[in-house]
N, C-alpha and C positions, 0 to 999 in steps of 0.2 A: 246337436242332438246327442243324448247319451247313448252309449253302445248298447245298453240293455234295451232301450226303446227301439233302436234300429233292428235288433235281433227279433223283438216281438213283432214288428211290422213285417219283416221278411217271412215270418211264420204264417202271417195272415194272408199275404198276397205276394205273388211272384214279382220281383222287381222288373221294371221296364227301363230300357236304356234308350237314350236319344242323343243325337249329335247336334252340334250347333246348326241353327236354322230349321230344325225339324219342328213341325207343328205337333203339339201334344193334344190340343183341342182347338176347334175353330169357332169363331164368332158366328152366331146364327144357327149352328148345328145343334140338334138335341144331344144330350149326354145323360149317362146314367151312373157316373162314378166321379169321385173326387180324387185328387192326387196329393201325396205328401212327398216332398223332395228329400231324398236321402243324401244326394250329392249333386253339386252343380248349382245352376241358377236358371230362372225362367223369366222371360219378359212378358208382361201383360199388355196387349195391344187392342185398341179399338179402331174402327174404320172412321176416318175423317170425312167431312162433307165433300171432299174432292176425291174420295176413294182410296187414299193412301192410308197406310197404317201409322198410328201414333202410339208410341210407348207411354203408358201411364203409370207403370209400376214395375219394380223388379223384386222377385221373391227368391229367397235363397234356402240353403239347407235347413231343414226343420220346419219350414213354412208349408202351408197347404193352400190349395185352390180348387175351385169347381165344386164346392161343398153342397150348393143348392141342388145339383143334379141328382143327388141320391134320393131326394124326396119328390121333386116336381117334374123331372124329365123334360123341362122346358129348354129352349135353346140357350146356348152359352152367350153370356153378355159380352164376352171378349175372347180374343184369340190368345192362346198361351203358347209361346215359342221358346225352345231351348236356346239359351245364349252361349252355351258351351256344352261339353259332354256332361250329360245329366242323367241321374238315376232316380226313378220315382217308384212308389208303390200305389196301387189303385184300391180305393175303398168303395164298395158298392153295396146294394141291399143284401146280397148274399153273405158278405163277411162283415157287415156293419156291427152286429152284436158282439162278435169277437173283438173288433176294434175298440168298441166302447169299454169292454172289460179290461183289455190289455193296455190301453193308452188313455186313461181317464183325463189327464191334463190337456192333451191335444183335443180330445172330444169336447171338453168344457169350452175351450177357446173357439172351436168350430160352432158350437151351439150359440154362444154369445154373438158371434159374427152374423150367424143366420137370423137371429131374432130381429136385429136391426134392419136387415134386408127385407124380411117379411113385412115389417111395418111399412116400409117404403113402398113395396109392391101393392099392399092393400090400399094405401092412400092413392096411388096412381090408378088402380082399378076403379076406385070409387069416383075419382074425378072424371075418368074416361066414360064410364057408363052413365054418369049423371049428365055429361055434356052431350052425348049422342042421342038421348031420348027425344023422340018426337021431332027429329031434325030431318028436313026435307032435302033429298039429294035427287037430281034429275035422273030419269031412267037411263040405264046403260045403253049406249049406242056409239057408232063410229061417227065422229063429226063429219058433216058434209063437206067441210073445207079440205078434208084429207084426200089427196090425189092417189087413190089406190092403183095397184098394178105396177109397182116398182119391181123390175126384174133384177133383184139383188140377192145374191146368195149369202148365207151366214159366213162371216170372215174366218180365216184360219186361226185356230187357237193351238199354240204349241203345247203338245201333251205333257211336256215336262213342267209346265206352269199350272197344270190343272189337278185339283184333288177331285176324285170321283167317288161318290159313296151312295148308298141306298138307304132310304128312310121311308117310313109309312106316312102317307098324306094325313094331316091332322083332321081333314074333313071326311074323306071316304075310307081311310084306313088301308088303301092299297099302296103297293110299293112304288116309290118315285125315285128315278135316278137323277142325282144332283151333281152338277159340275161346278166347282168353286175354284176361283183362282188363288194361287199361292202368292198373295200380295207382298209378302216380304222379300221375294226374289224377282219381282218385275223390274225390267230395265226401262227407264224413261227415254223416249225418243225426242219429244218436244213438249213445251208448255205453251198453250195457245193464249191469245189475248182475252178470251172469255173464260179462262180458268180451266179449260179442258186439258188433261194430260194424255198425250199419245204415247203408247207403249210399244215396244218391240215384241212381236210374236203373239199378240193377243189384242182384243178389244173388249174391255170390261163392260161396255154398254150392252153387249149381247149375253152376258152371264149374270147380270144383277137381278134378273127376274126368273123365278122358279114357277113352273106350271105343272099341275097334275094332268096327265093325259086321260085320266079316267073320269074325274068329276069336273075338270076344268078350273079348279081352284088355282088362283094365280096371285103371287105377291112378291115383294122385294125379298131378296135372299136373307136379309136380316130380320124379316118379320114373318116369313112363310110359316114357320113352326110355332110362332108365338100367338096362339089362338086360345083364349079362355072360353068358358062355357057360354057367356053372354054373346061373345063375338061369333062363336061357332053357329049358334042359332041364326044370327043375322046373315052370315056368309052362306050357309046352306040354303036358306030361303032365297037369297039373292041369286045364287048360281042357277037354281032351278027356275025361278020366275023371269029372270032377265038375261043372264049371260049365256045360258046353254044354246038358245036358238041362234044368237048372233055368232057365237064361236063356231058352232057346227057348220053354219053357212060359209064362213070365211075359211075354215080349215080345208074345205073341199076344193076351193078354187083360187087360193092365193099362194104366193111364194114366201120364202123365208122372211123377207123384210116386212111385208104386210102383216104376217102372223106375229112378228116380234112387236110391231107397233100396236097390234090388237092386245097383246099380252100386257104391255105397259098401260094401255088404257083400262084394261081390266083391273090391274093392281091399283091404279089411281082411284078408280070407282069404288073398289072394295074398301080402301082406306078412308075415302070420303064418308063411307057409312060407319065404319067401326073406330076410326082413329082420326077424326076431322081436325083435331088440334095439332096434328103432326105436320106443321108447315114446312119444316126442313126436309122431312122424308118425301112428302108429296111434291114439294117444289123441286126436289132433286130428281124425281122421276120425270117431271115435265121438262126439266133441263136436259136430261139424257135424250128424251124424245126430240127436243130442239136440235141437239147435236146430230142425231141420226138423220133427221130430215134435211138438215143443212148439208150433210154429206151427199145426199142424192138430189140436191137442188130443188126440193119441194118447198119453195119460198113461202107460200101462203100458209101451209100447215106449220112451218117453222115459226112464223110470226104468231100464229094461234097458240103454239106451245110457249113461246116467249112471254106472251101476255099472262099466261097462267103462272109462269115462273115469277114474274113481277109481283103478282098478287100474293103468292105464298111467301116469297123471300122478303118482301116489304113487311109483312106481318111478323115474320120471325125476328127481323132486326128491330122494328119499332116497338114490339112487345117484349123485348129483352129475353128472347127464348134461347139465345146462344151465349153460353157462359165462357168459352175460351176465345181469346183474341184471334188465334189463327183461323178457326172456323168462321168467326164473324167476318173477318177480312176476306176470306175466300168467297163467302156468300155475297158480300158486298161487291166484289169484283165481277162475279157472274151477273148479279143484279144490274149493275151499271151497264154492262154490255147489252143485256136484254132491253133495257130502257132505251139505249141508243138505237138498237135495231127497230124498235117500235116507235121511235120519235117522241118518247115521253121524257122531256128534259127537266120537268119540275123536280127539284130536290136531287137531281142527278149528281151534283157536285158534293152534296153531303155524303152520299153513299160511296163515291169514289175516294173521298177523304178518309173514310173508315178503312178502306182497303189499303191505303198508303201507310197505315199504322201497323200493318201486319208484322209479326215477328219472323215470318217466313220471307226470306230475302227474295225468293223468286216471285211470290205474290206481290210483295212491296214494289219491286222494280217494274213489274208489268203495270201495276196500278199507277205508278208515277208517270209512265209513258201515256197511259190512257188519260190521266188527268191533264197532262200537257196538251194533248190533242183536243180535249174538250174545251180547255181555256182558249185555244186558238180559234176554234169555230164559233165560240160565243162572243168574241170581240167584235 
């Protein structure tokens, strides 16, 4: 980047400094500014289907990121983390006009990049709203198979691993306190046979759902703030007509675990209404519920959750909804284990074979062990 351009940018906005591993912005969180890198480099990360961060790009001096936030205030589509000592300047609505005048070439590149993203978002919105029209979803309730009354407290979450911030709820507009894990510094304790990762100092299953204490709107942390006008109307009506009574009843007489289960069921029900084609997202929430209920030995509800995982994950794989090999293999590994738990052996070898092709050595080795076990019991 030319020295003159850097000087102009410094006049527009006070530079911000970050050290390696610092989050500059977080996936799923709303933002209102873009960043231009004056020095250093930034990794672009998305959350994988097993909850780990996957680096998808590296941007360096002179590059920019987060440009859509200036105009739409929607959640970030990725986490941006400093890879080394990095200096950026922030462009927002207040200094946008100065930026356009002072740095026309960067502004032109930004607008070209944004136009392609806007087209993609418009296509996704059209497909989503067309798909959900007139679709029947059962009324929200707690499944009778769930054995309520688990005396389980929320697990300890190391405060050093948590980002805490406040944002307005997209439904009622009141302030919500959100706690999000710093996934780039989590330490893995073990990798389970069903694809679950156990971490030191935290349990992500208890932080992946955000709930507004005022209107009871609840969703996965990556989707909580991503509500368009069409979805807003659906969710607002749903909360008032179905969720409110169930939630208020359970909040008064249940412990941490039962309330967390209810929140997962809420998030699943909401997405079945507004985002029914999201088999990976909805299947992942059922999978988390399965793991939680397995932890407390609620076998019947765990099986109920596993059957829902099977339904969603089979659709995701069979309909080619997963584009990268690592995610496809991780989903196939979880799917295979859920099928085994439920005694559904048809096509089970096909799915575990997908898992054995994973580029992730951990997933691949675990899948090979599972495949060997399945081959023995089928002889």
